[in-house]
SEGU-864316 format. One line per field, with one value per residue: residue number from 1; residue in three letters; x, y, z of N, C-alpha, C, O in turn. Coordinates in nm, 3 decimals. Layout:
n [NUM_...]
res [ALA_...]
nX [X_...]
nY [Y_...]
nZ [Z_...]
caX [X_...]
caY [Y_...]
caZ [Z_...]
cX [X_...]
cY [Y_...]
cZ [Z_...]
oX [X_...]
oY [Y_...]
oZ [Z_...]
***
This chain:
n [1_2_3_4_5_6_7_8_9_10_11_12_13_14_15_16_17_18_19_20_21_22_23_24_25_26_27_28_29_30_31_32_33_34_35_36_37_38_39_40_41_42_43_44_45_46_47_48_49_50_51_52_53_54_55_56_57_58_59_60_61_62_63_64_65_66_67_68_69_70_71_72_73_74_75_76_77_78_79_80_81_82_83_84_85_86_87_88_89_90_91_92_93_94_95_96_97_98_99_100_101_102_103_104_105_106_107_108_109_110_111_112_113_114_115_116_117_118_119_120_121_122_123_124_125_126_127_128_129_130_131_132_133_134_135_136_137_138_139_140_141_142_143_144_145_146_147_148_149_150_151_152_153_154_155_156_157_158_159_160_161_162_163_164_165_166_167_168_169_170_171_172_173_174_175_176_177]
res [MET_ARG_LEU_THR_ILE_ARG_PHE_ILE_ALA_LEU_ALA_LEU_ALA_LEU_ALA_VAL_LEU_LEU_PRO_ASN_LEU_THR_ALA_GLN_GLU_LYS_ASP_LYS_GLU_LYS_PRO_LYS_SER_ASP_LEU_LYS_ASP_ASN_PRO_SER_LYS_LEU_PRO_THR_ILE_ALA_GLY_LYS_LEU_VAL_ASN_SER_GLY_SER_ASP_LYS_GLY_HIS_VAL_THR_ILE_SER_VAL_PRO_TYR_PRO_TYR_GLN_GLU_ARG_SER_GLY_ARG_ASN_ILE_VAL_THR_ARG_VAL_GLY_HIS_LYS_ASN_VAL_ASP_LEU_PRO_PRO_ALA_ASP_GLU_MET_ILE_VAL_ARG_ARG_LYS_THR_LEU_PRO_VAL_LEU_PHE_ASP_ASP_LYS_GLY_LYS_PRO_ARG_LYS_PRO_THR_GLN_LYS_GLU_MET_LYS_GLU_MET_LYS_GLY_GLU_GLY_ASN_LEU_PRO_GLY_TYR_MET_ALA_GLU_ALA_SER_ASP_LEU_LYS_ALA_ASN_GLN_LEU_VAL_THR_VAL_TYR_TYR_GLN_THR_LYS_LYS_LYS_PRO_ALA_LYS_LYS_ASP_ASP_PRO_ASP_ALA_LEU_THR_ASP_SER_LYS_PRO_LYS_VAL_ARG_MET_ILE_VAL_ILE_GLU_ALA_GLU_PRO]
nX [7.971_8.086_8.023_8.154_8.429_8.367_8.361_8.637_8.775_8.699_8.839_9.111_9.061_9.077_9.277_9.490_9.469_9.351_9.641_9.773_9.618_9.600_9.882_9.875_9.784_9.934_10.119_10.035_9.957_10.296_10.464_10.566_10.816_10.984_10.981_11.218_11.451_11.612_11.910_12.073_11.912_11.918_12.011_12.326_12.693_12.991_13.335_13.701_13.825_13.926_13.973_13.897_13.763_13.857_13.887_13.708_13.547_13.407_13.312_13.541_13.497_13.619_13.527_13.435_13.488_13.312_13.407_13.435_13.640_13.839_14.077_14.271_14.125_13.934_13.726_13.762_13.789_13.747_13.890_13.771_13.849_13.634_13.612_13.486_13.187_13.039_12.878_12.860_12.581_12.416_12.457_12.641_12.622_12.952_13.015_13.204_13.246_13.390_13.504_13.653_14.038_14.148_14.350_14.510_14.634_14.852_14.902_14.818_14.630_14.298_13.940_13.680_13.411_13.085_12.886_13.056_13.093_12.843_12.793_12.948_12.879_12.614_12.286_12.005_11.953_12.172_12.458_12.768_12.957_12.973_13.195_13.389_13.479_13.688_13.828_13.778_14.003_14.271_14.256_14.153_13.846_13.507_13.183_12.869_12.628_12.436_12.168_11.943_11.802_11.409_11.343_11.332_11.058_11.042_11.237_11.401_11.520_11.827_11.986_11.827_11.951_12.150_12.109_11.942_12.153_12.291_12.344_12.567_12.465_12.613_12.828_12.962_13.254_13.469_13.690_14.053_14.314]
nY [-4.083_-3.789_-3.753_-4.012_-3.885_-3.623_-3.745_-3.813_-3.614_-3.494_-3.665_-3.679_-3.377_-3.365_-3.512_-3.393_-3.177_-3.259_-3.377_-3.141_-2.951_-3.112_-3.057_-2.799_-2.775_-2.869_-2.738_-2.497_-2.627_-2.654_-2.463_-2.107_-2.102_-2.333_-2.306_-2.135_-2.216_-2.293_-2.181_-2.189_-2.107_-1.845_-1.514_-1.516_-1.465_-1.456_-1.519_-1.465_-1.574_-1.291_-1.187_-1.409_-1.323_-1.240_-1.005_-0.757_-0.999_-0.948_-1.083_-1.056_-1.073_-1.117_-0.964_-0.998_-0.786_-0.697_-0.469_-0.195_0.009_0.236_0.186_0.343_0.310_0.068_-0.099_-0.249_-0.499_-0.574_-0.670_-0.607_-0.549_-0.578_-0.527_-0.672_-0.672_-0.797_-0.856_-1.151_-1.359_-1.497_-1.753_-1.849_-2.040_-2.316_-2.491_-2.695_-2.808_-3.015_-3.283_-3.324_-3.476_-3.807_-4.017_-4.328_-4.543_-4.548_-4.313_-4.261_-4.154_-4.195_-4.336_-4.251_-4.463_-4.538_-4.464_-4.260_-4.070_-4.026_-3.868_-3.692_-3.529_-3.405_-3.325_-3.239_-3.020_-2.959_-2.781_-2.929_-3.037_-3.116_-2.854_-2.635_-2.249_-2.255_-2.317_-2.161_-1.964_-1.734_-1.608_-1.863_-1.941_-1.846_-1.926_-1.741_-1.709_-1.526_-1.288_-1.049_-0.859_-0.688_-0.381_-0.079_0.034_0.285_0.534_0.720_0.559_0.481_0.239_0.067_0.110_0.011_-0.304_-0.366_-0.430_-0.680_-0.986_-1.248_-1.576_-1.824_-1.988_-2.114_-2.320_-2.329_-2.417_-2.437_-2.266]
nZ [2.616_2.563_2.881_3.027_2.935_3.098_3.325_3.425_3.303_3.539_3.794_3.756_3.789_4.061_4.181_4.198_4.308_4.527_4.725_4.701_4.942_5.142_5.226_5.289_5.477_5.652_5.662_5.797_6.069_6.183_6.449_6.439_6.533_6.560_6.173_6.182_6.304_6.210_6.090_5.838_5.619_5.659_5.541_5.396_5.376_5.181_5.236_5.272_5.618_5.850_6.090_6.366_6.586_6.802_6.899_7.125_7.034_6.834_6.433_6.162_5.829_5.514_5.295_4.842_4.533_4.280_4.057_3.855_3.594_3.458_3.138_2.947_2.643_2.700_2.941_3.280_3.401_3.778_4.112_4.442_4.800_5.092_5.411_5.655_5.994_6.168_6.476_6.722_6.748_7.123_7.045_6.937_6.597_6.522_6.203_5.988_5.650_5.529_5.627_5.888_5.956_6.008_6.273_6.283_6.586_6.514_6.343_6.141_5.869_5.842_5.737_5.873_6.034_6.003_6.211_6.349_6.146_6.153_6.409_6.372_6.189_6.366_6.523_6.427_6.032_5.946_5.807_5.625_5.913_6.248_6.475_6.658_6.793_6.848_6.595_6.423_6.192_6.108_5.745_5.651_5.384_5.438_5.495_5.623_5.851_5.906_6.085_6.114_6.320_6.384_6.242_6.467_6.633_6.743_6.679_6.803_6.985_7.107_7.190_7.026_6.820_6.811_6.879_6.574_6.424_6.222_6.314_6.334_6.298_6.235_6.169_5.837_5.806_5.482_5.382_5.445_5.461]
caX [8.130_8.081_7.987_8.244_8.544_8.386_8.433_8.778_8.861_8.715_8.884_9.243_9.172_9.015_9.357_9.628_9.433_9.375_9.731_9.811_9.507_9.622_9.991_9.849_9.750_10.003_10.237_9.988_9.969_10.364_10.446_10.699_10.938_11.024_11.064_11.302_11.522_11.642_12.040_12.124_11.777_11.932_12.107_12.479_12.808_13.079_13.402_13.837_13.865_14.033_13.948_13.842_13.661_13.939_13.932_13.653_13.399_13.328_13.445_13.568_13.560_13.694_13.439_13.489_13.351_13.390_13.367_13.492_13.770_13.781_14.166_14.270_13.957_13.877_13.704_13.861_13.633_13.858_13.817_13.830_13.731_13.627_13.641_13.262_13.339_13.007_12.939_12.825_12.493_12.429_12.463_12.681_12.750_13.060_13.033_13.304_13.197_13.447_13.491_13.841_14.124_14.137_14.441_14.423_14.669_15.011_14.934_14.857_14.509_14.135_13.852_13.614_13.315_12.915_12.884_13.118_13.009_12.715_12.844_12.996_12.685_12.530_12.135_11.934_11.959_12.300_12.521_12.851_12.988_13.061_13.355_13.425_13.536_13.837_13.877_13.876_14.193_14.274_14.259_13.995_13.696_13.363_12.996_12.788_12.509_12.350_12.006_11.872_11.600_11.328_11.411_11.338_10.929_11.115_11.370_11.459_11.632_11.967_12.044_11.735_11.978_12.331_12.083_11.906_12.260_12.328_12.447_12.643_12.455_12.607_12.905_13.021_13.384_13.411_13.803_14.131_14.439]
caY [-4.013_-3.751_-3.801_-4.066_-3.802_-3.540_-3.775_-3.875_-3.539_-3.432_-3.774_-3.596_-3.266_-3.433_-3.612_-3.318_-3.136_-3.238_-3.414_-3.050_-2.839_-3.130_-3.053_-2.636_-2.764_-2.976_-2.641_-2.424_-2.664_-2.622_-2.403_-2.060_-2.118_-2.371_-2.283_-2.004_-2.224_-2.307_-2.140_-2.256_-2.080_-1.751_-1.513_-1.560_-1.401_-1.603_-1.461_-1.475_-1.489_-1.185_-1.182_-1.501_-1.280_-1.241_-0.837_-0.725_-1.026_-0.936_-1.141_-1.004_-1.164_-0.965_-0.985_-0.921_-0.738_-0.655_-0.296_-0.120_0.056_0.188_0.189_0.380_0.316_-0.049_-0.107_-0.382_-0.568_-0.592_-0.722_-0.543_-0.616_-0.501_-0.650_-0.710_-0.639_-0.860_-0.939_-1.326_-1.406_-1.568_-1.919_-1.879_-2.228_-2.354_-2.625_-2.692_-2.823_-3.166_-3.378_-3.343_-3.582_-3.935_-4.136_-4.448_-4.544_-4.558_-4.150_-4.247_-4.140_-4.317_-4.306_-4.288_-4.508_-4.496_-4.442_-4.187_-3.988_-3.940_-3.777_-3.573_-3.441_-3.342_-3.354_-3.143_-2.994_-2.769_-2.836_-2.962_-3.189_-2.918_-2.798_-2.540_-2.171_-2.219_-2.462_-2.044_-1.950_-1.648_-1.663_-1.989_-1.881_-1.907_-1.821_-1.659_-1.731_-1.416_-1.309_-0.953_-0.809_-0.601_-0.220_-0.045_0.118_0.428_0.634_0.811_0.465_0.539_0.136_0.013_0.137_-0.109_-0.409_-0.368_-0.461_-0.810_-1.096_-1.397_-1.726_-1.923_-2.048_-2.299_-2.325_-2.388_-2.385_-2.396_-2.251]
caZ [2.561_2.713_3.045_3.047_2.970_3.186_3.479_3.355_3.409_3.737_3.838_3.728_3.937_4.215_4.234_4.153_4.439_4.694_4.774_4.768_5.004_5.266_5.172_5.310_5.608_5.782_5.759_5.914_6.145_6.249_6.502_6.350_6.525_6.469_6.065_6.264_6.427_6.082_6.050_5.715_5.520_5.661_5.435_5.332_5.320_5.159_5.238_5.389_5.803_5.891_6.256_6.343_6.717_6.914_6.921_7.107_6.989_6.690_6.420_6.108_5.710_5.441_5.135_4.698_4.541_4.118_4.042_3.669_3.632_3.251_3.141_2.786_2.586_2.772_3.086_3.304_3.618_3.916_4.246_4.498_4.894_5.154_5.524_5.721_6.107_6.304_6.648_6.739_6.834_7.195_7.044_6.723_6.552_6.404_6.164_5.924_5.528_5.502_5.731_5.971_5.896_6.186_6.221_6.357_6.647_6.427_6.356_5.956_5.790_5.822_5.700_5.974_6.031_5.978_6.322_6.407_6.050_6.241_6.585_6.416_6.152_6.534_6.492_6.314_5.888_5.838_5.690_5.723_6.030_6.352_6.456_6.787_6.761_6.895_6.523_6.334_6.216_6.040_5.635_5.583_5.378_5.550_5.470_5.762_5.755_5.958_6.161_6.172_6.349_6.281_6.288_6.645_6.658_6.775_6.584_6.851_7.114_7.034_7.206_7.015_6.681_6.813_6.871_6.474_6.389_6.202_6.382_6.306_6.379_6.218_6.099_5.769_5.690_5.380_5.342_5.494_5.358]
cX [8.142_8.128_8.106_8.417_8.566_8.432_8.619_8.807_8.875_8.792_9.052_9.237_9.178_9.225_9.501_9.599_9.392_9.514_9.816_9.768_9.558_9.763_10.000_9.846_9.809_10.097_10.158_9.968_10.175_10.403_10.618_10.802_11.036_11.071_11.299_11.446_11.677_11.780_12.080_12.021_11.786_11.986_12.231_12.551_12.907_13.186_13.556_13.809_13.952_14.061_13.842_13.731_13.693_13.975_13.776_13.463_13.349_13.429_13.428_13.558_13.540_13.626_13.465_13.444_13.413_13.309_13.460_13.588_13.818_13.996_14.218_14.108_13.858_13.841_13.726_13.747_13.775_13.824_13.888_13.751_13.747_13.546_13.471_13.347_13.129_12.948_12.841_12.688_12.549_12.456_12.482_12.722_12.827_13.077_13.181_13.270_13.241_13.447_13.640_13.901_14.140_14.212_14.385_14.598_14.868_15.046_14.891_14.655_14.425_14.017_13.755_13.444_13.155_12.873_12.954_13.109_12.898_12.673_12.867_12.949_12.646_12.366_12.127_11.977_12.075_12.383_12.697_12.881_13.058_13.150_13.268_13.428_13.693_13.945_13.869_14.009_14.209_14.374_14.139_13.921_13.592_13.273_12.937_12.683_12.484_12.250_12.001_11.769_11.557_11.415_11.305_11.165_11.005_11.249_11.448_11.571_11.777_12.030_11.903_11.873_12.055_12.174_11.993_12.058_12.275_12.398_12.445_12.541_12.484_12.726_12.991_13.218_13.367_13.613_13.980_14.263_14.552]
cY [-3.921_-3.738_-3.880_-3.919_-3.688_-3.572_-3.856_-3.801_-3.445_-3.502_-3.689_-3.474_-3.310_-3.478_-3.492_-3.251_-3.135_-3.299_-3.222_-2.938_-3.007_-3.081_-2.926_-2.720_-2.768_-2.827_-2.495_-2.502_-2.585_-2.481_-2.320_-2.049_-2.196_-2.405_-2.172_-2.134_-2.299_-2.240_-2.148_-2.158_-1.871_-1.652_-1.495_-1.441_-1.503_-1.484_-1.519_-1.450_-1.388_-1.221_-1.317_-1.435_-1.253_-1.111_-0.827_-0.834_-1.060_-0.992_-1.073_-1.055_-1.055_-1.035_-0.971_-0.861_-0.670_-0.500_-0.300_-0.017_0.064_0.300_0.196_0.388_0.149_-0.040_-0.276_-0.388_-0.599_-0.657_-0.671_-0.626_-0.570_-0.587_-0.584_-0.765_-0.691_-0.900_-1.092_-1.291_-1.468_-1.698_-1.905_-2.018_-2.264_-2.454_-2.584_-2.832_-2.986_-3.214_-3.378_-3.482_-3.678_-4.002_-4.227_-4.449_-4.522_-4.389_-4.211_-4.249_-4.213_-4.331_-4.293_-4.362_-4.456_-4.381_-4.239_-4.016_-3.963_-3.844_-3.678_-3.458_-3.406_-3.381_-3.236_-3.113_-2.949_-2.889_-2.785_-3.058_-3.058_-2.970_-2.650_-2.349_-2.168_-2.318_-2.274_-1.990_-1.825_-1.731_-1.792_-1.894_-2.004_-1.823_-1.869_-1.661_-1.593_-1.344_-1.131_-0.960_-0.723_-0.465_-0.130_0.060_0.251_0.441_0.667_0.751_0.444_0.359_0.029_-0.057_0.010_-0.261_-0.456_-0.436_-0.583_-0.855_-1.214_-1.558_-1.825_-1.901_-2.119_-2.274_-2.358_-2.475_-2.336_-2.347_-2.241]
cZ [2.650_2.764_3.069_3.055_3.052_3.314_3.475_3.408_3.560_3.818_3.853_3.786_4.033_4.270_4.253_4.273_4.558_4.809_4.867_4.934_5.126_5.258_5.247_5.392_5.724_5.750_5.754_6.023_6.251_6.291_6.355_6.417_6.488_6.336_6.054_6.270_6.298_6.023_5.854_5.610_5.542_5.528_5.439_5.354_5.348_5.145_5.281_5.559_5.817_5.980_6.338_6.499_6.851_6.967_6.910_7.058_6.907_6.607_6.219_5.944_5.616_5.311_5.035_4.691_4.431_4.114_3.870_3.698_3.455_3.291_2.997_2.774_2.624_2.897_3.112_3.433_3.670_3.990_4.299_4.671_5.045_5.303_5.612_5.867_6.156_6.412_6.610_6.816_6.919_7.130_6.901_6.718_6.379_6.353_5.994_5.795_5.441_5.600_5.790_5.900_6.014_6.153_6.358_6.526_6.638_6.382_6.225_5.981_5.805_5.823_5.779_5.948_6.067_6.040_6.374_6.231_6.145_6.330_6.555_6.214_6.232_6.420_6.437_6.154_5.919_5.813_5.746_5.848_6.143_6.411_6.620_6.680_6.746_6.686_6.404_6.337_6.125_5.888_5.551_5.522_5.429_5.504_5.666_5.704_5.887_5.999_6.173_6.198_6.355_6.324_6.409_6.554_6.654_6.712_6.692_6.990_7.007_7.031_7.106_6.785_6.632_6.813_6.710_6.329_6.321_6.279_6.360_6.400_6.341_6.110_6.045_5.697_5.599_5.318_5.378_5.461_5.397]
oX [8.183_8.248_8.184_8.482_8.674_8.499_8.675_8.856_8.955_8.832_9.093_9.339_9.278_9.273_9.600_9.688_9.391_9.511_9.866_9.846_9.519_9.750_10.115_9.957_9.785_10.162_10.213_9.955_10.180_10.389_10.696_10.894_11.136_11.159_11.403_11.549_11.794_11.778_12.121_12.076_11.715_12.003_12.247_12.497_12.927_13.165_13.548_13.781_14.069_14.163_13.721_13.627_13.629_14.061_13.707_13.346_13.274_13.550_13.319_13.672_13.477_13.664_13.566_13.360_13.518_13.203_13.521_13.610_13.831_14.036_14.219_14.016_13.744_13.913_13.719_13.674_13.878_13.723_14.008_13.660_13.850_13.458_13.394_13.450_13.073_12.984_12.778_12.679_12.662_12.494_12.413_12.801_12.809_13.144_13.219_13.270_13.183_13.362_13.732_13.846_14.145_14.205_14.304_14.653_14.959_15.159_15.001_14.582_14.457_13.972_13.688_13.369_13.121_12.840_12.896_13.122_12.888_12.575_12.846_12.993_12.597_12.347_12.212_12.059_12.053_12.382_12.743_12.811_13.139_13.188_13.157_13.397_13.777_14.061_13.952_14.093_14.119_14.463_14.078_13.912_13.582_13.272_12.950_12.641_12.569_12.211_12.075_11.671_11.633_11.509_11.184_11.169_11.019_11.342_11.569_11.650_11.805_12.096_11.900_11.879_12.056_12.163_11.969_12.055_12.269_12.499_12.345_12.552_12.425_12.729_13.078_13.271_13.264_13.633_14.026_14.329_14.644]
oY [-3.930_-3.711_-3.819_-3.883_-3.640_-3.506_-3.946_-3.812_-3.385_-3.444_-3.647_-3.425_-3.303_-3.467_-3.522_-3.253_-3.058_-3.283_-3.189_-2.877_-2.968_-3.017_-2.903_-2.773_-2.721_-2.804_-2.393_-2.422_-2.504_-2.386_-2.369_-1.983_-2.171_-2.489_-2.158_-2.093_-2.334_-2.235_-2.052_-2.140_-1.788_-1.708_-1.421_-1.330_-1.583_-1.382_-1.632_-1.343_-1.412_-1.290_-1.301_-1.497_-1.243_-1.092_-0.850_-0.796_-1.154_-0.991_-1.052_-1.099_-0.949_-1.133_-0.903_-0.823_-0.605_-0.451_-0.386_0.032_-0.022_0.386_0.096_0.435_0.124_0.023_-0.376_-0.323_-0.637_-0.724_-0.657_-0.708_-0.534_-0.673_-0.488_-0.829_-0.585_-1.013_-1.124_-1.220_-1.512_-1.770_-1.924_-2.088_-2.258_-2.537_-2.483_-2.948_-3.049_-3.172_-3.434_-3.562_-3.625_-4.063_-4.223_-4.341_-4.497_-4.339_-4.207_-4.308_-4.330_-4.343_-4.382_-4.321_-4.362_-4.269_-4.139_-3.894_-3.856_-3.769_-3.576_-3.355_-3.303_-3.432_-3.153_-3.200_-2.828_-3.012_-2.700_-3.158_-2.966_-3.087_-2.609_-2.326_-2.113_-2.354_-2.266_-1.972_-1.832_-1.815_-1.797_-1.781_-2.125_-1.702_-1.951_-1.638_-1.612_-1.306_-1.090_-1.019_-0.628_-0.447_-0.150_0.129_0.312_0.362_0.646_0.813_0.409_0.319_-0.090_-0.149_-0.059_-0.306_-0.576_-0.465_-0.649_-0.801_-1.286_-1.612_-1.927_-1.831_-2.181_-2.232_-2.422_-2.564_-2.226_-2.442_-2.230]
oZ [2.766_2.761_3.142_3.154_3.088_3.393_3.539_3.520_3.632_3.919_3.961_3.835_4.105_4.383_4.321_4.357_4.653_4.931_4.975_5.008_5.236_5.362_5.286_5.384_5.836_5.851_5.713_6.116_6.343_6.214_6.273_6.368_6.421_6.322_5.990_6.216_6.318_5.900_5.789_5.501_5.486_5.420_5.536_5.354_5.439_5.079_5.330_5.613_5.788_5.992_6.358_6.519_6.956_7.053_6.810_7.051_6.883_6.626_6.166_5.928_5.623_5.246_5.046_4.772_4.440_4.152_3.807_3.809_3.368_3.370_2.925_2.840_2.584_2.974_3.040_3.508_3.614_3.967_4.278_4.680_5.100_5.302_5.612_5.888_6.183_6.444_6.509_6.916_6.904_7.223_6.801_6.781_6.257_6.414_5.935_5.838_5.353_5.679_5.730_5.825_6.125_6.047_6.451_6.549_6.716_6.381_6.171_6.060_5.781_5.936_5.726_5.860_6.137_5.999_6.416_6.245_6.206_6.337_6.621_6.162_6.186_6.309_6.406_6.125_5.913_5.803_5.823_5.864_6.133_6.414_6.652_6.563_6.675_6.668_6.313_6.426_6.043_5.879_5.445_5.569_5.447_5.480_5.757_5.590_5.975_5.889_6.262_6.153_6.337_6.402_6.399_6.452_6.547_6.704_6.682_7.062_6.893_6.936_7.137_6.703_6.530_6.699_6.705_6.210_6.425_6.323_6.364_6.510_6.376_6.009_6.106_5.594_5.578_5.235_5.346_5.418_5.317]
***
């Protein structure tokens, strides 16, 4: 009886551990560059778009932040806004969270076909649907995915410090004004 229970426990332990070991080996085979190519895993900033990049090529986002203020005996939480100015990366991606409205020949809105939706989604596993930099307008609610470079080894080099600033890798348009 004890031998049977031990055998069953050993079989269950192998059944649980064996798939996990093979999954870890598959992750090791993936090159690290493939893991870095997905900008949806980068850190984000959400806010209202102030400048879409026409001034010096920088994107300016108004980011809300809460702060507490004393009003008599009460403490009131208020919301402030801070403008964040970020330079775009070399290949900045612009996406749209919702489908753009399509019109038929008579000018009435219509639903897109599966083929059109697949084309608008684009290749890869990115959020939303494809858009262009010209679709960016002031007062849109956006989520900005930014990438940071490693800090420079030499602290004396001023050019290296400017390169270490975060750059906009992808912008997702969440809502229109």
